[in-house]
C-alpha positions in Angstrom: 261.9 247.0 65.1 259.1 247.3 67.6 260.2 249.7 70.4 259.4 248.4 73.8 257.3 250.2 76.0 257.1 250.7 79.7 254.3 250.2 82.0 252.6 253.5 82.9 253.6 255.1 79.6 250.6 256.2 77.7 252.3 256.8 74.3 253.5 253.8 72.2 255.5 253.6 69.1 254.7 251.2 66.1 257.0 249.5 63.9 257.4 252.6 61.9 258.0 254.7 64.8 254.7 256.5 64.6 252.9 257.2 67.8 249.8 255.1 68.5 247.0 256.1 70.8 246.4 253.6 73.7 242.9 252.8 72.9 243.7 251.9 69.3 246.5 249.9 70.6 244.3 247.9 73.0 241.8 247.4 70.3 244.6 246.0 68.1 245.6 243.7 70.7 242.2 242.5 71.6 241.4 241.8 67.8 244.6 239.6 67.6 243.6 237.9 70.8 240.1 237.0 69.7 241.5 235.8 66.3 243.9 233.6 68.1 241.1 232.4 70.5 238.7 231.4 67.6 241.5 229.6 65.7 242.4 227.6 69.0 238.6 226.9 69.6 238.1 225.7 66.2 241.2 223.3 66.3 240.1 222.0 69.7 236.6 221.4 68.5 237.6 219.5 65.4 240.1 217.3 67.5 237.4 216.5 70.0 234.9 215.6 67.2 237.4 213.4 65.6 238.3 211.6 69.0 234.7 211.1 69.7 234.0 209.6 66.2 236.9 207.2 66.7 235.7 206.2 70.1 232.2 205.4 68.8 233.5 203.3 65.9 235.6 201.4 68.2 233.1 200.8 70.9 230.2 199.6 68.6 230.2 195.9 68.0 231.1 194.9 64.5 228.3 192.8 62.7 229.2 189.1 63.0 229.6 187.3 59.7 226.8 184.9 60.5 224.3 187.8 60.6 225.6 189.1 57.4 225.6 185.8 55.5 222.3 184.5 56.9 219.4 184.8 54.4 216.2 186.6 55.5 213.4 184.4 56.6 211.0 183.1 53.9 207.9 185.2 53.5 204.7 183.4 54.8 203.3 182.8 51.4 206.3 180.8 50.6 206.0 178.7 53.7 202.3 178.1 52.9 203.2 177.1 49.4 205.6 174.6 50.6 203.0 173.2 52.9 200.7 172.9 50.1 203.3 171.1 48.0 203.8 168.6 50.7 200.0 167.9 51.0 199.7 167.5 47.2 202.6 164.9 47.5 200.8 163.1 50.3 197.6 162.8 48.5 199.2 161.7 45.2 201.0 158.9 47.3 197.5 157.5 48.2 198.6 155.7 51.4 199.3 159.0 53.3 196.3 161.3 52.4 194.9 161.0 56.0 198.0 162.9 57.3 197.3 165.7 54.8 193.9 166.1 56.6 195.7 166.5 59.9 198.0 169.3 58.5 194.8 171.0 57.2 193.0 170.5 60.6 193.4 173.7 62.8 192.9 171.7 66.0 195.8 169.5 65.4 198.3 172.2 66.6 200.3 171.8 63.4 200.4 175.6 63.1 202.3 175.7 66.3 205.4 174.1 64.8 208.1 176.8 64.5 209.3 177.6 60.9 212.6 175.9 60.2 215.2 176.5 57.6 215.4 172.8 56.8 213.2 169.8 58.1 212.4 166.2 57.6 208.9 164.8 58.2 207.9 161.1 58.8 204.4 160.6 57.8 202.3 157.6 59.0 200.2 155.7 56.6 196.4 155.6 56.5 196.3 152.3 58.3 198.1 153.6 61.3 195.8 156.6 61.5 192.8 154.7 61.1 193.2 153.2 64.6 192.7 156.7 65.9 189.0 157.5 67.1 187.2 160.1 65.1 185.4 162.9 66.7 181.9 164.2 65.6 183.4 166.6 63.2 185.5 163.9 61.5 188.8 165.2 62.7 191.3 162.8 64.5 191.6 163.0 68.1 195.1 162.3 69.3 198.0 163.8 71.4 198.9 167.1 70.3 202.6 166.5 70.5 202.4 163.8 67.7 203.1 166.2 64.9 206.2 167.9 66.2 207.6 164.5 67.2 207.3 163.5 63.6 209.5 166.5 62.4 213.2 166.9 62.5 214.9 170.2 62.3 217.2 169.2 59.6 216.8 167.7 56.1 217.7 164.2 55.8 217.0 162.1 52.7 216.7 158.3 52.9 220.4 158.0 51.7 221.3 160.4 54.6 219.4 158.4 57.1 221.2 155.2 56.2 224.5 156.8 57.1 223.4 156.7 60.9 224.2 153.6 62.9 221.6 151.6 64.8 220.4 153.0 68.2 221.4 156.6 67.0 219.1 159.3 68.3 218.0 162.3 66.3 216.4 165.4 68.0 212.9 166.3 67.0 210.8 169.5 67.1 209.3 168.1 70.4 211.5 169.5 73.0 213.7 166.9 74.7 212.4 164.1 72.6 214.4 162.2 70.0 213.7 159.3 67.5 215.6 156.2 67.6 217.0 154.4 64.7 216.1 150.8 65.5 217.5 149.2 62.3 219.6 150.7 59.4 219.2 147.8 57.0 218.5 149.2 53.5 215.6 146.9 53.0 214.2 147.1 56.6 215.1 150.7 57.8 213.1 151.4 61.0 212.7 154.5 63.3 211.1 153.7 66.7 210.5 150.4 65.3 208.4 151.7 62.5 209.3 150.7 59.0 209.9 153.5 56.4 207.7 152.1 53.8 208.1 154.8 51.2 211.1 157.0 51.4 211.4 160.5 49.9 207.8 161.0 49.2 208.5 164.6 48.6 212.0 166.5 48.5 213.3 169.8 47.7 216.1 171.8 48.8 214.8 172.6 52.4 212.4 169.7 53.1 212.2 165.9 53.0 209.2 163.7 53.6 209.2 159.9 54.3 206.4 157.4 54.7 206.3 155.3 57.8 204.2 152.3 58.6 203.3 153.2 62.3 202.7 156.3 64.3 206.1 157.2 66.1 205.6 156.9 69.9 207.6 159.5 71.8 206.4 158.1 75.2 208.2 154.8 74.4 211.2 155.9 72.3 211.5 159.7 72.9 213.6 159.7 76.1 217.3 159.2 75.6 217.8 158.1 79.3 215.2 155.3 79.1 216.1 151.8 77.9 214.5 150.9 74.6 211.5 148.7 74.7 212.0 144.8 74.6 210.8 144.4 71.0 213.5 146.7 69.6 216.2 144.1 69.9 214.4 140.8 70.4 216.4 137.6 71.6 217.4 135.2 69.0 214.5 132.9 68.0 214.7 129.2 69.2 215.2 126.2 66.9 212.4 125.7 64.5 209.6 123.5 66.1 207.8 120.7 64.4 205.9 121.5 61.2 202.5 121.5 62.9 203.6 124.3 65.3 205.6 126.4 62.9 202.6 128.6 62.1 201.8 129.6 65.4 205.5 130.7 66.4 206.1 132.7 63.2 202.9 134.6 63.3 203.0 135.7 66.9 205.6 138.4 66.3 203.4 139.9 63.4 200.4 139.9 65.9 202.5 141.8 68.4 203.8 144.2 65.8 200.2 145.0 64.6 199.3 145.8 68.2 202.1 148.1 68.8 200.1 151.3 68.1 197.7 150.5 70.8 200.3 151.1 73.4 200.1 154.7 72.4 196.5 155.1 71.5 194.8 153.1 74.4 191.6 155.0 74.0 191.1 154.0 70.3 191.3 150.2 70.0 191.4 147.7 73.1 192.6 144.2 73.0 192.3 141.7 75.8 193.7 138.1 76.0 190.7 136.7 74.2 191.2 139.0 71.3 194.8 138.0 71.2 193.8 134.4 71.0 191.4 135.0 68.2 194.0 136.8 66.1 196.4 133.9 66.6 194.0 131.2 65.8 192.5 133.1 62.8 196.2 133.6 61.4 
């Protein structure tokens, strides 16, 4: 056994009973102390590093499932190819080729439309666009907000549109503006009182294009708070007049319908009361 020593005694005995010089004894004790200190330092450092790693992993937000599942945005060349396919379909349809020129026109602000995962586009016919005044360069001059108002940020085929009830509003890419379904009859489906004359001109997994008879008017229909115009839901027609007056009564709504686009494009074609009488008499 180790023999205890007294303070002040300069000679110590080891386990074997041999005398140990005080300097060697101090060196032995110091070596054991530093070994224990290094072991304690290593253990403390490892524990701190483990706690720090655990704290960082718990404090960092976990990636949301939506970010993990959402696909990356389509490359620019794919968006350009999709636009080219739409334009080719409009040109192939014949009656909507003028809208393709607007999409190609850099001054029409069509490039300002933000890319969307899915979209629905309503394309006016050539007759509706022919009422627009042409500039010296041959490009159409009209309100720059027309194009985004004709685009919905969701894909809706014609069968999807028929699921909506009359007076349903659907948001467009024009902020705070919506289109109004004025009739959901299969053979007379109208939005903003404009007949869908050729549904599903172009469709794929992300985009659907429909042909409409008139340019959609966001100033008349776009605000959800304002009442719809009077010609959206006209009152019932009176009893049929005698045969000699039937033609005038039945053709008057057609004249009003043909002039509907001029409420929006007042700088293109102007009608006065005499012009209206001429149209009625000629019909």
